[in-house]
N, C-alpha and C positions, 0 to 999 in steps of 0.2 A: 496617407490614408488621412481623411479626416475623421474627427469623433464619432460624428452617427455612423460613417461607414464602418471605420473599427468596433461601434458597435452593434453592427447588424453582422459583422462579418462575423462574431464570436457567439452569437445567438445562432447563426446557422449551423456553426459547428455542432454546439447543443440539439439543435434539432435532428443534424446527420446522424450522431452519436446513437447507437442502440445494444441492448446485451446480445450480441452475434453469438448464435446457438451453431452454425458450422461457418467455417473459414474454407475459401479456395483455397485447397492443399501447393497448386501449381504456382498460388503468388506469394513472391516474399519481400518483406521488409527491405532497405539499403539499410547496411552497418549503418552511414548516417545519419537517417530518420531516427533509427533504431536508439542511437546513441543522444539525438536530441531528447527522445522520450523521455530516457533514463537521465539525462541530465534534470528534466524539470522535476523528478522525485527528488534527485540531490538537493538541489535548490528548498526543496519544502519547506516549511515550517513546522518545527514540532513544540511541544511543552516544553519551559526550559529550556528549548534548545538542545533536550538531550539527543535527538537522527536513532531513536530507538528501534530501528531496523534493518535489514539486508534483504538486496534482493537478489535471488536464487535465478536465473534464467535457463532452464532446463528446454534442450535442446534434443539431449539422448532420447533417443526412443524406445529404446528400455526401459527407461525411468522413468517416459511418460505412460508406456505402458501398465507400470507398477502402480501409477499415482490413478488412472484412468480406474483400473480395478475397484476403489477403496472410494474413488471423488463420482457420485452421482450427477452432479451437476455439472462438470468436465466431459460427458461423453462424446459430446461432438465437438468441443474445443479441441481435446488431447491432441488427439488424431491430424487435425485439421489446422491449428493456429500456426503462425508461420515463426510468433514468437510467444513462448510460457511460463511467466514468472511466476516464483515461490516469492511472497513477501512475509516475511520472519520476524516476530517482533519479539525484543528484548525480554529477558526474567528478570526476575527480582535480584537473581545475581549480579545484575547490570544496571537496573531503573532504581535500587534503592537508592535512596539520599547520601549513602557514606561508602558506597562501593568503588571498586578499581575504575572502573569504567567511567562513571561520574567524574572520578578526580582530572582522568585525562581527556575526557571530553570538554571540562568547563576550562582546566589549565591549561592543555597543550592545544587542542583544535581551536576553542574560543579566546583562548591564550588572556585568559581574566588574570590580573592580578592574585596570587597566593593571600593576601590579608582581605582582600575584596570575597575571595572566595570561601572564606572560614565563616567572615559576615553570611554568605550566602547562604552557609548548610544548615544556620539555623534556621532561615526559611523554609528551604528546601523540606528539613525535618517537622515543619509545623504543617506543611502543605501536605505532605504524605501522611502523618500520623492522625492529624486533626481535620483538616479542611476537608478535602476527599474520601479520608479512610480507607485509603490504596493500602495500609499493610494490615489490614486486619485480613488478608489472604494470598496466598500465592496468585490467585486466580485475578482476585480486584488488581492488583497492580499490572499483571500479564493485559486484563483488558483495558488498562491505560494505556498501557505501551500499543497495545493495539490499534485504538484510537488513531493514534499519529500517523499509523501506516496508511490508514482512509485516507488521510489529506494526502498523504504523497498519490497514492493510487485513481484518485480525482484528478490529481493533477495530470497525471498523466496520459487519462484517458479523454481529458478535455485537449490536452496539446498534441494527444493522437487526431482524435477527431479534425483539430485545424487543419492537420496536413492529409486529410481524408483516408485515413486509416481506421479501421475498425477494432474494437476491443470486448472484450466480455468481463466483469469482475464475479469472482467465484466462489463462495461461501458453502457448496452443496459438496462437502465431503466429511469422511471419518476420521476428526481430530488425531482420535489415538492412534491410527491405522498409519494416518500420514505420516507420525511422529515418529513411528517404529521404521519406516521405510527410510525416511531423512536421518534418523540415528544412526539405518545401517550406513546410509553412504555416506555419515561422518560429515554431515550438513548444519548440524544442532552445535556446533561448538562446545560439545561436554556440557548440554544442557543450559548454556547462558542465552539459546535462541529458541525461537516454537513458533510454528505456521500460523498465520493471522488470517488471511485471506491469498487467493489465488487470481490473476490475470492473463487474458489469452489477447495475443492481439495479432492481425494481419488484416485479410480484404476479405469480404460477403460473400458466399457464397450465392445469396440470397436476399433479395428485397426485404426490407423490414415492413412489415403492418405500422400504420399511422400511427405516430407520439400520439399519446393519451395522458392528460395531468389532469389535476383539480384547479380548479380555478383559483386566480389569486386570493379572492376575499375569501375562499375555504380554507387560506392556508396561514394568511396573515392576520394581525392585528397589532394595530397602530394605540399607545398610550402616549396620549398627552398632558 
């Protein structure tokens, strides 16, 4: 496929994608296709390469119903989606510059030499404390980690659209009540994780209305 054809194919996927409110419950995503979607999440970038996320695929009907009761934005998706993902972000227990998680991520996952990591840690400390004020509160650094999960979320939705699979990102839920449910299910690693965003995947039950967006000149400004 040539350069122009590839660009057109990608743009068609963006035109195809919409926030699907209700899926066809009789159509299921194949294991191979869903693993492909998950792989695009795994390969997604994150600030400093922390990968501060975990993806919980909820297929259990009982748990889905518990979540539906506290997730006003997922009323149509939870009962009908082929696959439903809870995207969790890591809390300050893992994302603070001097945590065991960060040391393991840098030394063993990214395989950075220990002497280099020690130098990098000085920069990470300044980055978190001074540059972005991430350590002003537990919520500030959690929100920073959540920003990273949205990169993976976007990549999953785009990848799904490119192979004809629908999706919907979901923020319409009661954070505290979802946290309580996930804690009861022992899915939060003793406070090391918290809910960031949800996502549903499947095949649309209805065709969407035409896509609407602002004009390019309304959102882009060139500074030369």
